[in-house]
C-alpha positions in Angstrom: 193.8 78.3 -66.6 193.4 76.1 -63.5 195.5 75.8 -60.4 199.0 76.2 -60.8 201.3 73.0 -60.6 202.1 71.2 -57.4 205.0 72.6 -55.6 206.9 71.9 -52.3 207.9 74.3 -49.7 211.5 75.6 -49.7 211.2 76.4 -46.1 209.0 75.7 -42.9 209.1 75.9 -39.2 207.1 76.1 -36.0 206.9 79.3 -34.6 206.5 79.8 -30.8 203.6 82.4 -30.4 203.2 82.1 -26.6 200.6 80.6 -24.4 202.3 77.2 -25.0 201.3 77.2 -28.7 203.5 76.6 -31.6 202.2 77.5 -35.1 203.5 75.4 -38.0 204.4 77.7 -41.2 205.7 77.2 -44.7 206.9 79.1 -47.6 206.9 78.2 -51.2 207.4 79.8 -54.6 209.6 82.6 -55.5 211.8 83.7 -52.1 212.1 87.1 -53.7 208.4 87.5 -55.0 205.4 89.2 -53.8 204.6 87.9 -50.3 201.1 86.2 -50.0 199.3 84.7 -46.8 196.9 82.0 -47.4 194.2 81.7 -44.7 192.4 78.6 -44.3 188.7 78.1 -43.2 187.0 76.4 -40.3 188.1 77.8 -37.9 190.1 74.7 -37.4 190.5 73.2 -40.9 194.2 73.7 -41.3 196.0 74.1 -44.6 196.5 71.7 -47.5 198.9 71.6 -50.2 196.1 72.8 -52.6 196.5 76.2 -50.9 200.1 76.6 -52.6 198.5 76.7 -56.0 196.4 79.7 -56.1 199.3 82.1 -56.6 201.9 82.0 -59.5 204.9 80.5 -57.8 207.3 82.4 -60.2 205.6 85.8 -58.9 204.7 85.1 -55.3 206.5 84.1 -52.1 203.5 82.1 -50.8 203.0 81.7 -47.1 201.0 79.0 -45.4 200.3 78.4 -41.6 198.0 76.2 -39.8 196.1 78.6 -37.3 196.1 77.8 -33.5 195.0 74.2 -32.5 194.9 72.6 -36.0 196.7 71.0 -38.7 200.4 70.7 -37.6 200.1 73.4 -35.1 200.5 72.3 -31.4 198.8 71.7 -29.1 195.9 70.2 -31.1 192.4 71.0 -30.2 191.2 67.5 -30.4 193.2 67.0 -27.2 190.6 67.5 -24.5 193.4 69.2 -22.2 194.2 71.9 -24.7 193.5 75.3 -23.4 190.9 77.0 -25.8 190.9 80.2 -23.9 194.0 81.2 -25.7 192.6 80.6 -29.0 190.7 83.7 -30.2 190.6 85.9 -33.2 192.8 88.5 -31.4 195.4 85.7 -30.6 195.4 84.4 -34.3 195.7 88.0 -35.6 198.9 88.4 -33.3 200.2 85.2 -34.6 199.9 86.6 -38.0 201.9 89.7 -37.0 204.6 87.6 -35.5 204.8 85.4 -38.4 205.2 88.6 -40.7 207.9 89.9 -38.8 209.5 86.4 -38.3 209.7 86.3 -42.1 210.9 89.7 -42.7 207.7 90.7 -44.7 206.5 94.4 -44.7 203.2 94.0 -46.6 201.4 91.0 -48.1 198.4 89.9 -50.2 196.1 88.1 -48.0 194.0 85.4 -49.4 191.1 83.9 -47.3 188.2 81.3 -47.6 185.2 81.1 -45.6 186.5 81.7 -41.9 189.8 82.7 -43.5 187.9 85.5 -45.1 186.6 86.7 -41.7 190.2 86.5 -40.4 191.5 88.4 -43.4 189.0 91.1 -43.4 189.5 91.9 -39.5 193.2 91.7 -40.0 193.1 94.3 -42.8 190.9 96.6 -40.8 193.2 96.6 -37.6 196.6 96.2 -39.7 195.9 98.1 -42.9 199.7 99.0 -43.3 200.5 95.4 -43.5 198.1 94.4 -46.3 198.6 95.1 -50.0 195.5 93.5 -51.3 192.8 90.9 -50.3 191.4 87.9 -52.3 188.4 86.4 -50.6 185.9 83.4 -51.4 183.2 81.7 -49.7 182.8 85.0 -47.9 181.8 85.4 -44.4 182.0 88.4 -41.7 181.6 86.3 -38.5 178.3 88.1 -37.8 175.5 86.6 -35.4 173.2 86.7 -38.4 175.5 84.5 -40.3 175.6 81.8 -37.4 171.8 82.0 -36.8 171.4 81.3 -40.5 173.8 78.2 -40.6 172.6 76.8 -37.2 168.8 77.6 -37.2 167.7 79.1 -40.6 168.8 76.4 -42.8 166.8 74.0 -41.1 163.8 74.7 -43.2 165.9 73.9 -46.2 167.4 70.5 -44.6 164.5 69.5 -42.3 165.6 65.9 -42.0 169.2 66.6 -41.4 168.3 69.4 -39.0 166.1 67.1 -36.9 169.0 64.7 -36.4 171.1 67.8 -35.4 168.7 69.1 -32.8 168.4 65.7 -31.4 172.0 65.6 -30.2 171.0 68.4 -27.7 168.9 68.5 -24.6 165.4 69.8 -25.6 166.1 72.9 -23.2 168.9 73.9 -25.4 167.5 73.8 -29.0 166.2 77.2 -29.3 169.3 79.1 -28.1 172.7 79.5 -29.4 173.3 76.0 -30.7 177.1 76.4 -31.3 177.5 77.2 -27.9 175.2 74.2 -26.7 177.3 71.7 -28.8 180.5 73.3 -27.6 179.7 72.4 -23.8 179.1 68.9 -24.9 182.2 68.8 -26.8 183.9 70.1 -23.6 182.4 67.4 -21.3 184.6 65.2 -19.2 183.2 62.0 -20.9 184.9 61.2 -24.2 181.6 59.3 -25.3 179.8 62.6 -25.0 182.4 64.5 -26.8 182.6 62.0 -29.7 178.8 62.0 -30.3 178.7 65.9 -30.3 181.5 66.1 -32.6 180.1 63.6 -35.0 176.6 65.3 -35.0 178.3 68.7 -35.8 180.2 67.6 -38.6 177.2 65.6 -40.0 175.2 68.9 -40.0 178.1 70.8 -41.7 178.3 68.1 -44.4 174.4 68.4 -44.9 174.3 72.2 -45.5 177.7 72.7 -47.3 178.1 70.3 -50.1 181.8 69.9 -50.5 184.2 67.9 -52.7 184.8 64.2 -51.4 188.3 65.1 -50.1 186.8 67.5 -47.6 184.1 65.2 -46.4 186.5 62.3 -46.1 188.5 64.4 -43.4 185.5 64.2 -41.1 186.2 60.5 -40.7 189.4 61.0 -39.1 188.5 61.1 -35.4 191.5 63.6 -34.7 190.4 66.0 -37.3 186.8 65.6 -36.5 187.1 66.5 -32.9 189.4 69.4 -33.3 187.5 71.0 -36.1 184.2 70.7 -34.1 185.6 71.9 -31.1 187.2 74.9 -32.6 184.2 75.9 -34.9 181.7 75.7 -32.0 184.2 77.6 -29.8 184.3 80.6 -32.2 180.7 80.5 -33.3 179.4 80.2 -29.9 181.4 83.2 -28.6 180.6 85.8 -31.3 183.8 84.8 -33.2 185.5 86.8 -30.3 184.7 89.9 -32.3 182.5 91.5 -29.6 179.2 91.1 -28.3 175.8 92.3 -30.0 177.3 91.9 -33.6 174.1 90.8 -35.3 175.0 93.0 -38.1 178.7 92.3 -38.0 181.7 94.1 -36.4 183.5 93.3 -39.6 180.7 94.6 -42.0 180.3 97.8 -39.7 184.0 98.6 -40.1 184.1 97.9 -43.7 185.0 101.5 -44.4 188.4 101.0 -42.7 189.2 99.0 -45.8 189.2 102.0 -47.9 192.4 102.2 -49.8 193.0 98.3 -49.8 192.2 96.8 -53.0 190.4 93.5 -53.2 188.3 90.8 -55.0 185.5 88.7 -53.8 184.9 85.5 -55.6 181.4 84.2 -54.7 179.4 81.3 -55.7 175.9 82.0 -56.7 174.7 78.9 -54.8 176.5 79.7 -51.4 173.8 79.6 -48.9 175.5 82.4 -47.0 174.2 84.6 -50.0 170.6 84.4 -48.4 171.4 87.2 -46.1 173.3 89.0 -48.6 176.6 89.0 -47.0 178.9 89.4 -50.1 176.9 92.2 -51.7 176.8 94.0 -48.4 180.2 93.9 -48.0 181.2 95.0 -51.6 178.9 98.0 -51.3 180.3 99.0 -48.1 184.1 98.5 -49.1 185.4 101.3 -51.4 187.4 99.8 -54.2 186.4 96.4 -53.9 185.3 94.0 -56.8 182.5 91.3 -56.7 182.7 88.4 -59.1 179.7 86.0 -58.9 180.2 82.6 -60.2 177.2 80.6 -61.3 176.4 76.9 -60.3 179.1 77.2 -57.5 178.6 76.9 -54.0 180.7 77.7 -50.8 184.4 78.4 -51.7 186.3 77.5 -55.0 184.3 74.3 -55.7 184.3 74.6 -59.6 186.8 75.4 -62.3 185.2 78.8 -62.9 185.6 79.8 -59.3 189.2 78.6 -59.3 190.1 80.6 -62.4 188.5 83.6 -61.0 190.8 83.4 -58.1 193.8 82.9 -60.1 193.0 85.6 -62.3 192.7 87.9 -59.1 196.1 86.8 -57.6 197.6 87.2 -60.9 196.3 90.9 -61.1 197.8 91.8 -57.7 201.2 90.2 -58.3 202.8 93.4 -59.5 201.0 95.9 -57.7 
């Protein structure tokens, strides 16, 4: 099966979403097809042309956007003067609604990977009438337990990389919220401090989430590296802006709100987020969801089997 062939957008633009932000969007595929919104990870990764290829272009009107502060959206989070206080989950969800209305779309399928799955789930919980179905992979729910696993718990599995990760912080900040501690360094007025912190953060991400070379190479781009590290630590250090005290997860706790919205979860058996059972717990709390576990696959669609399962899911929902 594999990804659909490469295509180019038939329309694109920069949407003024307020707060001085302009969000880049594009549409491709069939202008009269089933609308599908593709949500990238990170937060702060931005969309790539690969996201155009998970839906049948003959059946879908495929919508991509670069979320606030990343990709082709402006201002970019890599610029030290960019105001991050107006880059929160609520702001991004409002952007999705503004884009939906701008494009004249009633309901769309929402596809999300990693952070994109958090955003897709919360968007569906708070805007259920706008969502036809969900297709998720590399699933997360934005809980403190997930952040603690990724910033503390995996230190036992990757001890050498973790030692280097901790070394980038003052000793007094190595036991608390590491994302918030790194974010304070990335917000430093000293550019050398900011750069060292961004490099240390992306080195840790590379160590714990084995990824294709194309993903790792982006960390060598200083603009991408800074924008990505700044945005991730901003969100992870602030409970993903989902509310305080969400160790179990606001999104997981509100999974019952997804009743009536069909969805497919495609999860790699080797995704380290599985260590705290997030995909299984979400599936069992979400009435009508489908969980497909792909062997020998890590975080996201990193194998042909995972890609095929995602393609099968979007094919299934095309005519609902």
